[in-house]
Structure formats: structure tokens, C-alpha cells
C-alpha angles and dihedrals in degrees: 000000000000122000109284098240092049091050092048090051092049091048092055091046092053090045091052092047091048099048129356088184091071099026092068098052092043088060088061091066128091122254108276094032091046090053093047095050092044091053091046092052093047092048093050092044088051092061093037088061088058093050093047097042113129096203099051122084120236090248091054090048091051092049094047095045094048091050092048090047090056094047090052090058090064113095091229110042108231106228094184092056090044092052089051090053096050098034096095089055101037092114093058104033118088127243094257089061099040092052098050092125091054092054094047091051088065095058112121117243110271095027099065099084091047094051095044095046093051093045090048091053090047092051090050092051092047089050090053093051093043089056089048091051090239088283097173111182106157143032087255090056091051091048090050094049095045090048092059098042099037116358088064089058089060091048093049093047089051089052089053092048089053093046096049105032107011092246114160118208136175112264095214091050090048089054089048089053092057094040092051093056091045093049090056089050091051090052092047096046103034096110092044091049090053096043098044103030104018088234131132123191091189116111118239113278095015122128131188092282093060091047092049090050092049091051093045092048092053094042087055088056088049090054089055092045095060092050089075093057113093101172112095099216092051091043090053089050092053097040099056100061089040093052091048090049092052092049092045091051090051090050092050091051087053090054098257121131096225143330119279127255088249090056090050092051091048090051091052089055094045094051093052094048098049 
């Protein structure tokens, strides 16, 4: 195992390269909580890269994700077994996925079981939907899919807020927080998902108006969710992705593809001033 400080630095570098949207708010958090949320994001991104991979078949994705889900249920993550699972695909899987054991080794004491349990459940749900070819027909299907890939993030974050600061939040609102961000992503990426993966997350018979309503409904729950958070650093963390999601949804309704980098930077400043 690499020296701890070197590994922590590499983890933050991979996090920054993987998603600036979450890297910035994670830097708002205090030490142990910052480490726990960073690890959680990297672990979930590791399995997300399997689900989204364009070169892997759905059967391979299902098999990989189910095996990873089982390994995550073990108290001590077995890196040797994990390396055996990913070895046949090491040339196509990204660094964030191949180094899952490294990220998990950085989890603060007390947060490990929470992070691994949530990531395991997410991997299982992703495996289920990979096997089903992401064939989303109904609102219930969409709710189920967005729960696994995003609502669970809200639940896990709430577990970490409770662990670190004793903050109690509503589980359904936490799910709405994650779902709201994911719904905006689905709206923003729906043409790319269809063109590159041949996948649509839009229920049968839905048009843009239904998707906009779905996103707005869950973002409203997200607005309620953050009202129960009374610690500034955690509130800043939650508010930034939410503010960006609201602005992105507004831009999409105006016919734009996304908000600009300048708008993102302005939002970062606004969130910290309020």
C-alpha cells in the first residue's frame, strides 16, 4: 500500500479529473467528512464507469457489478479477489475503477461500512438494470433506476452527516435530492445516451414536459432536504450541486444544452456568499 499522504493526494487528483462538479463542494468539508465523501464518490464513480462503459456487453456489466456488490459486503474489501474480477477488462476500465481498493482504504473509521453498504446496493441495482437493458417503460421504472444510481447517494450522504455531525434528515427527501440531480442529467444527456449507448431513460409516452416536471418535483424535495442541515460546511456542499442543477434545468427549458463554465464559477461564488 502506498504512503497514506501520497494516496490521499492521488485520490483527490482522480476525483478532480473525474468530476469538477463534485470536487469543488467536497473541498468545503472538514477533514474526516471530506475524506469519507471523497472515497464514497470515487467508489460510486468506479462502478458507474462499469455501467456506462461502451465496450462492455450488458451481460459482462451485470456479472462484474454483481461480483463487486458482493465483495463490498465484506468488512475487509478483498483487493486480490477484486483484481481477479477486473483483470480481463483492465485494458478498457479507467483508473478510478481499477483502483477501487485504494480509495476504500482511505475511508475514515466509522464511515467504511456506510460507504461500502451503499455502494454495494448501488452496484446491485446497476447490475439489475444492465441486465434489463435499461428498458424503462413507466414512472415506477424511472423511480427505481434513479433510486439506485442517485437516490442512494442522498441516503449515503445523510448517513455520513449523521455519523460525523449528528444531523438527522428525512430519507425520502434525501432520495429526492439525488434523484433531482440525476433527472437533470438525464434531460441534459438524453440525446448523447441514445446516440452513444442506444439507451433511453425516458418512460414510454413521456415528452420533455413530463421530464421537466419530474426533475422539478425532485428538485423541490431537494430544496426541502437542505433545510434540515444546520452545519455551514455541509450546507455549502449540498447547495452547490443543487444550485447548478436548478440553473441547468432553467437553461434546458430555454433551449440551451447546458450552463457555461462562467455560470458555474459564478454559482460557486454565490453559494459561498449567501
